[in-house]
C-alpha positions in Angstrom: -38.6 73.0 209.9 -39.2 76.3 211.6 -38.3 79.6 210.0 -34.6 80.4 210.3 -33.6 81.7 213.6 -30.5 83.8 214.4 -27.1 82.1 214.3 -26.0 84.0 217.4 -28.1 83.6 220.5 -29.3 86.7 222.6 -28.9 86.5 226.3 -31.9 84.4 227.7 -33.7 85.7 230.9 -36.5 83.4 232.1 -37.9 86.3 234.3 -38.9 88.3 231.2 -42.7 88.1 231.5 -43.2 90.6 228.6 -41.8 88.1 226.2 -43.3 85.0 228.0 -46.9 86.2 227.8 -46.6 88.3 224.5 -49.3 86.1 222.9 -51.8 86.7 225.6 -54.4 89.6 225.8 -55.2 91.1 229.0 -58.5 89.2 229.2 -56.7 85.9 228.3 -54.0 86.6 231.0 -56.7 87.2 233.6 -58.5 83.9 232.7 -55.2 82.0 233.1 -54.4 83.8 236.3 -57.8 82.5 237.8 -57.1 79.1 236.6 -53.6 78.9 238.1 -54.8 80.6 241.4 -57.3 77.6 241.6 -54.6 75.1 240.8 -52.3 76.6 243.4 -54.9 75.4 246.0 -53.9 71.9 246.8 -57.2 70.9 248.6 -59.3 72.5 245.8 -57.3 70.6 243.0 -57.8 67.3 244.9 -61.6 67.9 245.4 -62.0 69.3 241.9 -60.2 66.4 240.3 -62.5 63.9 241.9 -65.6 65.8 241.0 -64.4 66.2 237.3 -63.6 62.5 237.1 -67.2 61.7 238.4 -68.8 64.2 236.2 -67.1 63.0 233.0 -67.7 59.4 233.9 -71.5 59.9 234.2 -71.5 62.4 231.4 -73.3 65.0 233.3 -75.0 67.8 231.2 -72.6 70.8 230.6 -69.5 69.1 232.1 -67.6 68.7 228.8 -68.5 72.3 227.7 -67.2 73.6 231.1 -64.1 71.5 231.0 -63.3 72.2 227.4 -63.3 76.0 227.9 -61.2 75.9 231.1 -58.5 73.4 232.0 -58.8 71.6 228.6 -58.4 74.9 226.7 -55.3 75.8 228.8 -53.4 72.5 228.3 -54.8 71.0 225.1 -54.9 72.1 221.6 -58.3 70.6 220.7 -60.2 67.4 220.1 -58.9 66.8 216.6 -55.7 67.6 214.5 -57.9 70.1 212.8 -58.8 72.0 216.0 -55.1 72.2 216.9 -54.2 74.1 213.7 -55.0 77.5 215.0 -52.9 76.9 218.1 -50.0 75.5 215.9 -50.2 78.7 213.7 -50.3 81.0 216.8 -47.2 79.3 218.3 -45.5 79.5 214.9 -45.8 83.3 215.0 -43.2 83.3 217.9 -41.0 80.7 216.2 -42.3 77.9 218.5 -42.9 74.5 217.2 -45.8 72.2 218.0 -45.6 68.5 218.9 -49.0 66.9 218.4 -49.6 64.5 221.3 -52.5 62.2 220.8 -53.4 61.6 224.4 -56.2 59.1 224.3 -55.3 55.9 226.3 -55.8 52.6 224.5 -58.5 50.0 225.4 -56.0 47.1 225.1 -57.2 45.4 221.8 -56.1 45.3 218.4 -58.8 47.6 217.1 -57.8 50.3 219.6 -54.1 49.8 218.7 -54.8 50.1 215.0 -56.8 53.2 215.6 -54.0 54.8 217.5 -51.5 53.8 214.8 -53.7 55.5 212.2 -54.0 58.7 214.4 -50.2 58.8 214.9 -49.7 58.4 211.1 -52.1 61.4 210.7 -49.9 63.5 213.0 -46.7 62.6 211.0 -48.5 63.6 207.7 -49.6 66.9 209.4 -46.0 67.4 210.5 -44.9 66.8 206.9 -47.3 69.6 205.6 -46.7 72.1 208.3 -43.8 74.4 208.7 -44.5 74.6 212.4 -44.5 70.9 213.5 -40.9 69.7 214.0 -41.7 66.3 215.7 -44.4 63.6 216.1 -44.6 61.4 219.1 -46.1 58.1 220.3 -46.2 55.7 223.3 -45.5 52.1 222.4 -48.2 51.1 224.8 -50.6 52.9 222.6 -50.0 50.3 219.8 -48.8 47.3 221.9 -50.0 45.0 224.7 -48.3 46.1 228.0 -48.4 42.6 229.5 -46.6 41.2 226.5 -43.9 44.0 226.7 -43.4 43.2 230.3 -43.2 39.5 229.7 -40.5 39.9 227.2 -38.4 42.1 229.5 -38.7 39.4 232.2 -37.4 36.8 229.7 -40.6 34.8 229.8 -41.7 32.7 226.8 -44.7 33.9 225.0 -47.5 31.8 223.7 -48.3 31.5 220.0 -51.0 34.0 220.3 -48.8 36.4 222.3 -46.1 36.0 219.6 -48.5 36.9 216.9 -49.8 39.8 218.8 -46.4 41.1 219.4 -45.5 40.7 215.7 -48.5 43.0 214.9 -47.4 45.5 217.4 -43.9 45.6 216.0 -45.5 46.1 212.6 -47.4 49.1 213.8 -44.2 50.7 215.2 -42.5 49.9 212.0 -45.4 51.7 210.0 -45.0 54.8 212.1 -41.1 54.9 211.7 -41.3 54.2 208.0 -43.8 57.1 207.4 -41.5 59.4 209.5 -38.6 58.5 207.5 -40.5 58.9 204.2 -41.4 62.4 205.1 -38.2 63.3 207.1 -40.3 63.9 210.2 -38.6 63.5 213.6 -40.4 60.9 215.8 -40.2 60.6 219.6 -40.7 57.2 221.2 -42.0 58.2 224.7 -40.6 56.6 227.8 -42.9 54.4 230.1 -42.6 52.3 233.2 -39.3 50.6 234.1 -40.7 47.1 234.1 -41.2 47.1 230.3 -39.0 50.1 229.2 -36.0 48.0 228.2 -38.3 46.1 225.6 -39.2 49.6 224.4 -35.6 50.7 224.2 -34.6 47.6 222.1 -37.5 48.3 219.7 -36.5 51.9 219.4 -32.9 51.0 218.7 -33.9 48.5 216.0 -35.8 51.3 214.4 -32.9 53.7 214.6 -30.6 51.3 213.1 -33.0 51.1 210.1 -34.2 54.6 209.7 -31.4 56.8 211.2 -28.8 56.1 208.6 -28.7 59.8 207.2 -29.9 61.8 210.3 -31.8 61.2 213.6 -35.4 60.4 212.6 -36.4 58.1 215.5 -35.6 59.5 219.0 -35.7 57.5 222.2 -36.6 59.0 225.6 -34.6 58.8 228.7 -36.2 59.4 232.3 -33.2 60.7 234.3 -35.0 60.2 237.6 -34.0 56.7 237.1 -30.4 56.1 238.4 -29.5 53.6 235.4 -30.6 55.8 232.5 -27.5 57.8 231.7 -25.6 54.5 231.6 -28.2 53.1 229.2 -27.9 56.2 227.0 -24.1 56.0 227.0 -24.2 52.2 226.0 -26.9 52.9 223.3 -24.8 55.8 221.8 -21.7 53.6 221.7 -23.7 50.9 219.7 -25.0 53.5 217.4 -21.5 54.8 216.7 -20.1 51.4 216.1 -23.0 50.4 214.0 -23.1 53.7 212.1 -26.4 55.2 212.6 -27.4 58.6 214.1 -28.8 58.7 217.7 -31.8 60.9 218.8 -32.5 61.3 222.4 -35.1 63.3 224.3 -34.1 63.9 228.0 -36.8 64.2 230.7 -36.7 63.9 234.4 -39.7 61.5 234.5 -43.5 61.0 234.9 -44.2 58.0 237.1 -42.2 58.5 240.3 -44.8 57.5 242.8 -45.8 54.6 240.8 -42.4 53.3 240.2 -41.6 53.3 244.0 -44.9 51.7 244.8 -44.4 48.9 242.3 -40.7 48.3 243.3 -41.8 47.9 247.0 -44.8 45.5 246.0 -42.4 43.4 244.1 -39.6 43.4 246.6 -37.2 45.2 244.1 -34.8 48.1 244.3 -36.5 51.4 243.7 -35.2 52.6 240.3 -35.6 56.2 241.2 -32.8 58.4 242.4 -32.8 58.8 246.2 -33.0 62.7 246.0 -34.1 65.4 243.5 -30.5 66.8 243.6 -29.3 63.4 242.3 -31.7 63.6 239.5 -30.8 67.2 238.7 -27.1 66.2 238.7 -27.7 63.3 236.4 -29.8 65.3 234.0 -27.1 67.9 233.7 -24.4 65.1 233.2 -26.7 63.8 230.4 -26.9 67.2 228.7 -23.1 67.6 228.8 -22.6 64.1 227.4 -25.0 64.8 224.5 -23.5 68.1 223.6 -20.1 66.7 223.8 -21.1 64.0 221.2 -23.2 66.2 219.0 -21.5 64.7 215.9 -23.6 61.6 216.5 -26.3 62.6 219.0 -29.3 65.0 218.4 -30.9 66.1 221.7 -34.1 67.6 223.0 -34.3 68.7 226.6 -37.9 68.1 227.5 -37.9 70.0 230.8 -39.6 72.7 232.8 -36.5 73.2 234.8 -35.0 76.7 234.3 -31.4 75.8 235.5 -31.2 72.8 233.1 -32.6 74.9 230.2 -30.0 77.6 230.9 -27.2 75.2 231.2 -27.9 73.7 227.8 -27.8 77.2 226.3 -24.4 77.8 227.9 -23.1 74.4 226.8 -24.1 75.2 223.3 -22.4 78.6 223.4 -19.2 76.9 224.8 -19.2 74.4 222.0 -19.9 76.9 219.3 -23.2 75.4 218.4 -25.7 77.8 216.9 -29.0 78.2 218.6 -30.8 77.3 215.3 -28.7 74.0 215.0 -31.3 71.3 214.1 -29.6 68.8 216.4 -30.6 70.6 219.6 -34.2 71.2 220.8 -36.0 72.5 223.9 -39.6 71.4 224.7 -42.1 72.1 227.3 -45.9 71.2 227.8 -48.5 73.6 226.2 -50.0 75.8 228.8 -46.9 75.8 231.2 -43.5 77.3 231.4 -44.0 79.9 228.8 -41.3 81.9 230.5 -39.0 79.3 229.1 -40.5 78.5 225.8 -41.1 82.0 224.6 -37.8 83.5 225.9 -35.8 80.6 224.4 -37.5 81.0 221.1 -37.1 84.7 221.3 -33.3 84.1 221.7 -33.2 82.0 218.7 -33.2 78.5 220.0 -35.2 75.6 218.6 -38.2 75.4 220.9 -41.5 73.4 220.8 -44.6 72.8 222.8 -46.1 69.4 223.5 -49.8 69.8 222.4 -52.1 67.1 223.9 -55.3 66.6 221.9 -58.3 64.2 221.6 -61.8 64.1 222.7 -62.4 65.9 226.1 -63.8 62.8 227.9 -61.0 60.7 226.6 -58.1 63.2 227.3 -59.0 64.5 230.7 -58.7 61.3 232.6 -55.1 61.1 231.2 -54.2 64.6 232.2 -55.8 64.2 235.7 -53.9 61.0 236.3 -50.7 62.7 235.2 -51.4 65.5 237.6 -52.0 62.9 240.4 -48.8 61.1 239.7 -46.5 64.1 239.3 -45.8 65.7 242.6 -43.9 68.4 240.9 -47.1 69.8 239.3 -48.0 71.8 242.6 -44.7 73.6 242.6 -44.9 74.3 239.0 -48.5 75.8 239.2 -47.1 78.1 242.0 -44.3 79.3 239.7 -46.8 79.9 236.9 -49.1 81.8 239.2 -46.4 84.1 240.4 -45.1 84.9 236.8 -48.7 85.6 235.5 -49.2 87.9 238.6 -45.9 89.7 237.8 -46.9 90.2 234.2 -50.4 91.6 235.1 -48.7 94.1 237.4 -46.3 95.1 234.8 -49.1 95.8 232.4 -51.1 97.7 235.0 -48.0 99.9 235.5 -47.2 100.5 231.9 
Protein backbone atom coordinates (compact mmCIF):
# COMPACT_ATOMS: atom_id res chain seq x y z
CA UNK A 1 0.00 0.00 0.00
CA UNK A 2 1.01 3.61 -0.50
CA UNK A 3 1.64 5.88 2.43
CA UNK A 4 -1.56 7.21 4.06
CA UNK A 5 -3.21 10.05 2.18
CA UNK A 6 -5.50 12.77 3.55
CA UNK A 7 -9.03 11.61 4.39
CA UNK A 8 -10.51 14.79 2.89
CA UNK A 9 -9.63 15.68 -0.69
CA UNK A 10 -8.37 19.07 -1.75
CA UNK A 11 -9.77 20.66 -4.90
CA UNK A 12 -8.18 19.15 -8.01
CA UNK A 13 -7.04 21.33 -10.89
CA UNK A 14 -5.56 19.54 -13.88
CA UNK A 15 -4.19 22.88 -15.13
CA UNK A 16 -1.72 23.16 -12.24
CA UNK A 17 1.54 22.52 -14.10
CA UNK A 18 3.62 23.40 -11.04
CA UNK A 19 2.35 20.23 -9.37
CA UNK A 20 2.22 18.21 -12.59
CA UNK A 21 5.92 18.67 -13.37
CA UNK A 22 7.29 19.08 -9.85
CA UNK A 23 9.52 16.03 -10.32
CA UNK A 24 11.19 17.45 -13.47
CA UNK A 25 14.29 19.65 -13.45
CA UNK A 26 14.48 22.45 -16.01
CA UNK A 27 16.81 20.34 -18.16
CA UNK A 28 14.49 17.31 -17.98
CA UNK A 29 11.50 19.44 -18.86
CA UNK A 30 13.24 20.85 -21.93
CA UNK A 31 14.12 17.32 -23.06
CA UNK A 32 10.50 16.19 -22.70
CA UNK A 33 9.36 19.34 -24.50
CA UNK A 34 11.57 18.48 -27.49
CA UNK A 35 10.23 14.92 -27.57
CA UNK A 36 6.57 15.94 -27.52
CA UNK A 37 7.25 18.69 -30.05
CA UNK A 38 8.46 15.93 -32.40
CA UNK A 39 5.51 13.68 -31.52
CA UNK A 40 3.15 16.53 -32.28
CA UNK A 41 4.29 16.39 -35.92
CA UNK A 42 2.16 13.66 -37.49
CA UNK A 43 4.25 13.09 -40.62
CA UNK A 44 7.45 13.06 -38.57
CA UNK A 45 5.99 10.45 -36.20
CA UNK A 46 4.93 8.24 -39.10
CA UNK A 47 8.31 8.45 -40.80
CA UNK A 48 10.21 8.12 -37.53
CA UNK A 49 8.23 5.05 -36.49
CA UNK A 50 8.99 3.31 -39.78
CA UNK A 51 12.70 4.14 -39.55
CA UNK A 52 12.85 3.03 -35.91
CA UNK A 53 11.18 -0.29 -36.67
CA UNK A 54 13.65 -0.92 -39.49
CA UNK A 55 16.67 0.11 -37.43
CA UNK A 56 15.64 -2.13 -34.53
CA UNK A 57 14.89 -5.03 -36.87
CA UNK A 58 18.33 -4.84 -38.46
CA UNK A 59 20.01 -3.99 -35.15
CA UNK A 60 21.86 -1.01 -36.62
CA UNK A 61 24.76 0.25 -34.44
CA UNK A 62 23.74 2.87 -31.89
CA UNK A 63 20.00 2.44 -32.48
CA UNK A 64 19.18 0.85 -29.13
CA UNK A 65 21.24 3.44 -27.24
CA UNK A 66 19.48 6.29 -29.04
CA UNK A 67 16.03 4.80 -28.49
CA UNK A 68 16.68 3.93 -24.85
CA UNK A 69 17.68 7.49 -24.01
CA UNK A 70 14.79 9.16 -25.80
CA UNK A 71 11.34 7.65 -26.36
CA UNK A 72 12.05 4.52 -24.28
CA UNK A 73 13.25 6.62 -21.34
CA UNK A 74 10.11 8.77 -21.51
CA UNK A 75 7.55 5.95 -21.61
CA UNK A 76 9.29 2.93 -20.03
CA UNK A 77 10.88 2.22 -16.67
CA UNK A 78 13.83 0.17 -17.86
CA UNK A 79 14.73 -3.19 -19.31
CA UNK A 80 14.37 -5.14 -16.05
CA UNK A 81 12.48 -4.91 -12.77
CA UNK A 82 15.72 -3.81 -11.12
CA UNK A 83 16.12 -0.92 -13.58
CA UNK A 84 12.55 0.17 -12.78
CA UNK A 85 13.22 0.57 -9.06
CA UNK A 86 14.57 4.15 -9.21
CA UNK A 87 11.47 5.21 -11.18
CA UNK A 88 9.21 3.45 -8.67
CA UNK A 89 10.99 5.20 -5.80
CA UNK A 90 10.77 8.61 -7.50
CA UNK A 91 7.03 8.22 -8.15
CA UNK A 92 6.60 7.07 -4.57
CA UNK A 93 7.96 10.39 -3.30
CA UNK A 94 4.82 11.99 -4.72
CA UNK A 95 2.49 9.30 -3.35
CA UNK A 96 2.11 7.76 -6.82
CA UNK A 97 2.13 4.01 -7.19
CA UNK A 98 3.76 1.97 -9.95
CA UNK A 99 2.20 -0.85 -11.97
CA UNK A 100 5.01 -2.86 -13.54
CA UNK A 101 3.83 -3.76 -17.05
CA UNK A 102 5.98 -6.43 -18.70
CA UNK A 103 5.50 -5.37 -22.31
CA UNK A 104 7.31 -8.11 -24.22
CA UNK A 105 5.00 -9.88 -26.63
CA UNK A 106 5.10 -13.68 -26.63
CA UNK A 107 6.38 -15.96 -29.35
CA UNK A 108 3.35 -18.26 -29.28
CA UNK A 109 4.90 -21.36 -27.70
CA UNK A 110 4.97 -22.96 -24.27
CA UNK A 111 8.52 -21.86 -23.56
CA UNK A 112 7.55 -18.23 -24.20
CA UNK A 113 4.35 -18.56 -22.15
CA UNK A 114 6.26 -20.04 -19.21
CA UNK A 115 8.87 -17.29 -19.41
CA UNK A 116 6.14 -14.64 -19.30
CA UNK A 117 4.42 -16.38 -16.38
CA UNK A 118 7.69 -16.36 -14.45
CA UNK A 119 8.25 -12.67 -15.18
CA UNK A 120 4.75 -11.75 -13.99
CA UNK A 121 5.32 -13.81 -10.84
CA UNK A 122 8.45 -11.72 -10.30
CA UNK A 123 6.41 -8.50 -10.60
CA UNK A 124 3.96 -9.83 -8.01
CA UNK A 125 6.84 -10.63 -5.67
CA UNK A 126 8.25 -7.14 -6.29
CA UNK A 127 4.86 -5.60 -5.46
CA UNK A 128 4.78 -7.61 -2.24
CA UNK A 129 8.17 -6.21 -1.22
CA UNK A 130 7.56 -2.60 -2.29
CA UNK A 131 5.46 0.02 -0.54
CA UNK A 132 4.94 1.76 -3.87
CA UNK A 133 3.55 -0.98 -6.14
CA UNK A 134 -0.20 -1.41 -5.54
CA UNK A 135 -0.98 -3.66 -8.54
CA UNK A 136 0.49 -6.23 -10.90
CA UNK A 137 -0.89 -6.81 -14.39
CA UNK A 138 -0.84 -9.39 -17.18
CA UNK A 139 -2.37 -10.19 -20.55
CA UNK A 140 -3.87 -13.65 -20.90
CA UNK A 141 -2.40 -13.88 -24.41
CA UNK A 142 1.03 -13.64 -22.80
CA UNK A 143 0.47 -17.07 -21.26
CA UNK A 144 -2.10 -18.64 -23.59
CA UNK A 145 -2.59 -19.38 -27.28
CA UNK A 146 -4.77 -16.78 -29.03
CA UNK A 147 -6.21 -19.23 -31.57
CA UNK A 148 -7.39 -21.55 -28.80
CA UNK A 149 -8.99 -18.70 -26.86
CA UNK A 150 -10.80 -17.63 -30.02
CA UNK A 151 -11.89 -21.18 -30.79
CA UNK A 152 -13.37 -21.57 -27.31
CA UNK A 153 -15.36 -18.34 -27.67
CA UNK A 154 -16.67 -19.47 -31.07
CA UNK A 155 -17.95 -22.69 -29.48
CA UNK A 156 -15.69 -24.90 -31.56
CA UNK A 157 -14.44 -28.24 -30.27
CA UNK A 158 -10.76 -28.40 -29.33
CA UNK A 159 -8.45 -31.18 -30.39
CA UNK A 160 -6.78 -33.28 -27.70
CA UNK A 161 -3.58 -31.28 -28.13
CA UNK A 162 -5.48 -28.00 -27.88
CA UNK A 163 -7.26 -29.19 -24.74
CA UNK A 164 -3.90 -30.02 -23.18
CA UNK A 165 -2.46 -26.65 -24.23
CA UNK A 166 -5.43 -24.80 -22.76
CA UNK A 167 -5.14 -26.73 -19.51
CA UNK A 168 -1.52 -25.58 -19.26
CA UNK A 169 -2.59 -22.00 -19.98
CA UNK A 170 -5.23 -22.04 -17.25
CA UNK A 171 -2.61 -23.42 -14.87
CA UNK A 172 -0.36 -20.44 -15.65
CA UNK A 173 -3.18 -18.00 -14.94
CA UNK A 174 -3.96 -19.90 -11.75
CA UNK A 175 -0.33 -19.64 -10.65
CA UNK A 176 -0.40 -15.85 -11.07
CA UNK A 177 -3.66 -15.42 -9.18
CA UNK A 178 -2.59 -17.79 -6.41
CA UNK A 179 0.67 -15.86 -5.89
CA UNK A 180 -1.21 -12.54 -5.89
CA UNK A 181 -3.64 -13.89 -3.31
CA UNK A 182 -0.81 -15.27 -1.20
CA UNK A 183 0.86 -11.86 -1.06
CA UNK A 184 -2.30 -9.75 -1.00
CA UNK A 185 -1.32 -8.04 -4.26
CA UNK A 186 -4.07 -6.75 -6.56
CA UNK A 187 -3.81 -8.25 -10.06
CA UNK A 188 -5.23 -6.72 -13.24
CA UNK A 189 -6.31 -9.01 -16.08
CA UNK A 190 -5.92 -6.80 -19.15
CA UNK A 191 -8.62 -6.54 -21.81
CA UNK A 192 -7.93 -7.73 -25.36
CA UNK A 193 -9.70 -8.17 -28.71
CA UNK A 194 -13.47 -8.83 -28.76
CA UNK A 195 -13.28 -12.14 -30.63
CA UNK A 196 -11.74 -13.85 -27.60
CA UNK A 197 -12.47 -11.39 -24.77
CA UNK A 198 -15.42 -13.44 -23.47
CA UNK A 199 -13.09 -16.41 -22.95
CA UNK A 200 -10.80 -14.13 -20.93
CA UNK A 201 -13.79 -12.80 -18.95
CA UNK A 202 -14.90 -16.27 -17.92
CA UNK A 203 -11.39 -17.18 -16.85
CA UNK A 204 -11.14 -13.96 -14.81
CA UNK A 205 -14.48 -14.62 -13.13
CA UNK A 206 -13.39 -18.15 -12.19
CA UNK A 207 -10.28 -16.69 -10.57
CA UNK A 208 -12.35 -14.03 -8.78
CA UNK A 209 -14.69 -16.66 -7.34
CA UNK A 210 -11.68 -18.47 -5.91
CA UNK A 211 -9.42 -15.61 -4.78
CA UNK A 212 -11.75 -12.64 -4.10
CA UNK A 213 -13.54 -14.06 -1.08
CA UNK A 214 -12.11 -11.51 1.39
CA UNK A 215 -11.38 -8.57 -0.96
CA UNK A 216 -10.79 -7.81 -4.62
CA UNK A 217 -7.47 -9.43 -5.58
CA UNK A 218 -8.24 -10.28 -9.23
CA UNK A 219 -9.56 -7.33 -11.30
CA UNK A 220 -11.00 -7.67 -14.80
CA UNK A 221 -10.73 -4.91 -17.42
CA UNK A 222 -13.62 -3.41 -19.38
CA UNK A 223 -13.13 -1.46 -22.62
CA UNK A 224 -16.03 0.98 -22.68
CA UNK A 225 -15.60 1.88 -26.34
CA UNK A 226 -17.47 -1.40 -26.86
CA UNK A 227 -21.21 -0.83 -26.63
CA UNK A 228 -21.82 -4.11 -24.78
CA UNK A 229 -19.27 -3.84 -21.96
CA UNK A 230 -21.31 -2.00 -19.34
CA UNK A 231 -23.98 -4.66 -19.67
CA UNK A 232 -21.29 -7.34 -19.25
CA UNK A 233 -19.94 -5.56 -16.18
CA UNK A 234 -23.39 -5.35 -14.56
CA UNK A 235 -24.10 -9.01 -15.25
CA UNK A 236 -20.75 -10.07 -13.79
CA UNK A 237 -21.31 -7.88 -10.73
CA UNK A 238 -24.69 -9.48 -10.14
CA UNK A 239 -23.12 -12.93 -10.34
CA UNK A 240 -20.37 -11.90 -7.93
CA UNK A 241 -22.94 -10.58 -5.47
CA UNK A 242 -25.08 -13.69 -5.67
CA UNK A 243 -22.07 -15.99 -5.39
CA UNK A 244 -20.48 -14.00 -2.58
CA UNK A 245 -17.14 -12.74 -3.86
CA UNK A 246 -15.73 -9.24 -4.32
CA UNK A 247 -15.51 -7.70 -7.77
CA UNK A 248 -12.52 -5.74 -9.06
CA UNK A 249 -12.84 -3.73 -12.29
CA UNK A 250 -10.52 -1.54 -14.29
CA UNK A 251 -12.36 0.82 -16.62
CA UNK A 252 -10.65 1.94 -19.82
CA UNK A 253 -11.92 3.33 -23.08
CA UNK A 254 -10.00 0.88 -25.28
CA UNK A 255 -6.88 0.21 -27.30
CA UNK A 256 -7.84 -1.66 -30.49
CA UNK A 257 -10.44 0.55 -32.18
CA UNK A 258 -9.17 0.44 -35.77
CA UNK A 259 -8.38 -3.26 -35.52
CA UNK A 260 -11.83 -4.07 -34.13
CA UNK A 261 -13.58 -2.21 -36.96
CA UNK A 262 -11.35 -3.81 -39.59
CA UNK A 263 -11.86 -7.38 -38.35
CA UNK A 264 -15.62 -6.93 -37.93
CA UNK A 265 -15.85 -5.75 -41.55
CA UNK A 266 -13.72 -8.64 -42.80
CA UNK A 267 -15.93 -11.14 -40.99
CA UNK A 268 -19.20 -9.49 -41.96
CA UNK A 269 -20.05 -8.83 -38.31
CA UNK A 270 -21.41 -5.82 -36.45
CA UNK A 271 -18.71 -3.42 -35.33
CA UNK A 272 -18.55 -3.76 -31.51
CA UNK A 273 -17.27 -0.18 -31.13
CA UNK A 274 -19.60 2.68 -30.18
CA UNK A 275 -20.62 4.82 -33.18
CA UNK A 276 -19.25 8.06 -31.69
CA UNK A 277 -16.70 9.20 -29.15
CA UNK A 278 -19.51 10.87 -27.19
CA UNK A 279 -21.27 7.52 -26.88
CA UNK A 280 -18.07 6.04 -25.44
CA UNK A 281 -17.67 8.96 -23.04
CA UNK A 282 -21.28 8.59 -21.88
CA UNK A 283 -20.87 4.86 -21.36
CA UNK A 284 -17.62 5.36 -19.44
CA UNK A 285 -19.24 7.88 -17.12
CA UNK A 286 -22.24 5.60 -16.59
CA UNK A 287 -19.85 2.79 -15.65
CA UNK A 288 -18.12 5.06 -13.11
CA UNK A 289 -21.46 5.93 -11.54
CA UNK A 290 -22.49 2.29 -11.38
CA UNK A 291 -19.25 1.22 -9.71
CA UNK A 292 -19.37 3.98 -7.10
CA UNK A 293 -23.01 3.17 -6.36
CA UNK A 294 -21.99 -0.44 -5.64
CA UNK A 295 -18.73 0.21 -3.81
CA UNK A 296 -19.77 -2.25 -1.11
CA UNK A 297 -18.95 -5.02 -3.59
CA UNK A 298 -17.02 -3.35 -6.45
CA UNK A 299 -13.46 -2.00 -6.32
CA UNK A 300 -12.66 0.31 -9.24
CA UNK A 301 -9.65 1.65 -11.10
CA UNK A 302 -10.27 4.41 -13.64
CA UNK A 303 -7.56 3.78 -16.22
CA UNK A 304 -8.00 6.95 -18.22
CA UNK A 305 -6.24 10.03 -19.61
CA UNK A 306 -9.57 11.83 -19.88
CA UNK A 307 -9.75 14.85 -17.59
CA UNK A 308 -13.55 15.03 -17.48
CA UNK A 309 -13.86 11.38 -16.45
CA UNK A 310 -11.20 11.75 -13.78
CA UNK A 311 -12.85 14.86 -12.37
CA UNK A 312 -16.25 13.15 -12.41
CA UNK A 313 -14.94 10.25 -10.35
CA UNK A 314 -13.59 12.64 -7.70
CA UNK A 315 -17.01 14.31 -7.57
CA UNK A 316 -18.84 10.99 -7.32
CA UNK A 317 -16.57 9.96 -4.46
CA UNK A 318 -17.23 13.22 -2.61
CA UNK A 319 -20.99 12.90 -3.10
CA UNK A 320 -20.89 9.32 -1.77
CA UNK A 321 -18.65 10.35 1.17
CA UNK A 322 -15.86 8.06 -0.02
CA UNK A 323 -12.46 9.13 1.27
CA UNK A 324 -9.83 9.84 -1.42
CA UNK A 325 -7.58 7.23 0.20
CA UNK A 326 -10.27 4.51 0.16
CA UNK A 327 -8.41 1.42 -1.19
CA UNK A 328 -11.39 0.44 -3.32
CA UNK A 329 -10.97 3.38 -5.74
CA UNK A 330 -7.90 4.09 -7.90
CA UNK A 331 -6.84 6.24 -10.82
CA UNK A 332 -4.17 5.13 -13.33
CA UNK A 333 -2.36 6.64 -16.31
CA UNK A 334 0.53 5.59 -18.51
CA UNK A 335 4.03 6.58 -17.43
CA UNK A 336 5.30 9.58 -19.37
CA UNK A 337 1.83 10.90 -20.16
CA UNK A 338 -0.90 12.89 -18.39
CA UNK A 339 1.25 13.95 -15.46
CA UNK A 340 -1.21 16.80 -14.97
CA UNK A 341 -3.77 14.17 -13.95
CA UNK A 342 -1.55 11.80 -12.01
CA UNK A 343 0.41 14.29 -9.93
CA UNK A 344 -2.53 16.58 -9.19
CA UNK A 345 -4.77 13.67 -8.16
CA UNK A 346 -2.05 12.29 -5.91
CA UNK A 347 -1.41 15.74 -4.48
CA UNK A 348 -5.10 15.99 -3.60
CA UNK A 349 -4.93 12.68 -1.74
CA UNK A 350 -6.38 10.24 -4.28
CA UNK A 351 -4.99 6.73 -4.86
CA UNK A 352 -3.08 7.09 -8.12
CA UNK A 353 -0.66 4.90 -10.08
CA UNK A 354 1.36 4.89 -13.27
CA UNK A 355 1.49 1.98 -15.70
CA UNK A 356 5.22 1.44 -16.19
CA UNK A 357 6.10 -0.66 -19.27
CA UNK A 358 9.45 -2.45 -19.12
CA UNK A 359 11.50 -5.05 -20.99
CA UNK A 360 14.42 -5.20 -23.44
CA UNK A 361 14.40 -2.19 -25.78
CA UNK A 362 14.20 -4.21 -28.99
CA UNK A 363 11.33 -6.29 -27.59
CA UNK A 364 9.30 -3.45 -26.04
CA UNK A 365 9.53 -0.76 -28.73
CA UNK A 366 7.61 -2.70 -31.42
CA UNK A 367 4.80 -3.10 -28.88
CA UNK A 368 4.78 0.62 -28.04
CA UNK A 369 4.93 1.62 -31.70
CA UNK A 370 2.04 -0.69 -32.57
CA UNK A 371 0.01 0.84 -29.77
CA UNK A 372 0.79 4.30 -31.13
CA UNK A 373 -0.22 3.23 -34.64
CA UNK A 374 -3.45 1.66 -33.37
CA UNK A 375 -4.52 4.42 -31.02
CA UNK A 376 -5.66 7.48 -32.96
CA UNK A 377 -6.06 9.39 -29.67
CA UNK A 378 -2.28 9.50 -29.23
CA UNK A 379 -1.95 12.48 -31.59
CA UNK A 380 -4.43 14.56 -29.62
CA UNK A 381 -2.87 13.51 -26.33
CA UNK A 382 0.64 14.48 -27.47
CA UNK A 383 -0.68 17.92 -28.42
CA UNK A 384 -2.15 18.32 -24.94
CA UNK A 385 1.13 17.22 -23.33
CA UNK A 386 3.08 19.64 -25.51
CA UNK A 387 0.94 22.61 -24.50
CA UNK A 388 1.10 21.78 -20.79
CA UNK A 389 4.89 21.43 -20.86
CA UNK A 390 5.13 24.70 -22.77
CA UNK A 391 2.96 26.34 -20.12
CA UNK A 392 5.20 25.09 -17.30
CA UNK A 393 8.40 26.23 -19.03
CA UNK A 394 6.91 29.71 -19.41
CA UNK A 395 5.82 29.68 -15.76
CA UNK A 396 9.33 28.82 -14.65
CA UNK A 397 10.87 31.45 -16.88
CA UNK A 398 8.64 34.08 -15.29
CA UNK A 399 9.16 33.05 -11.68
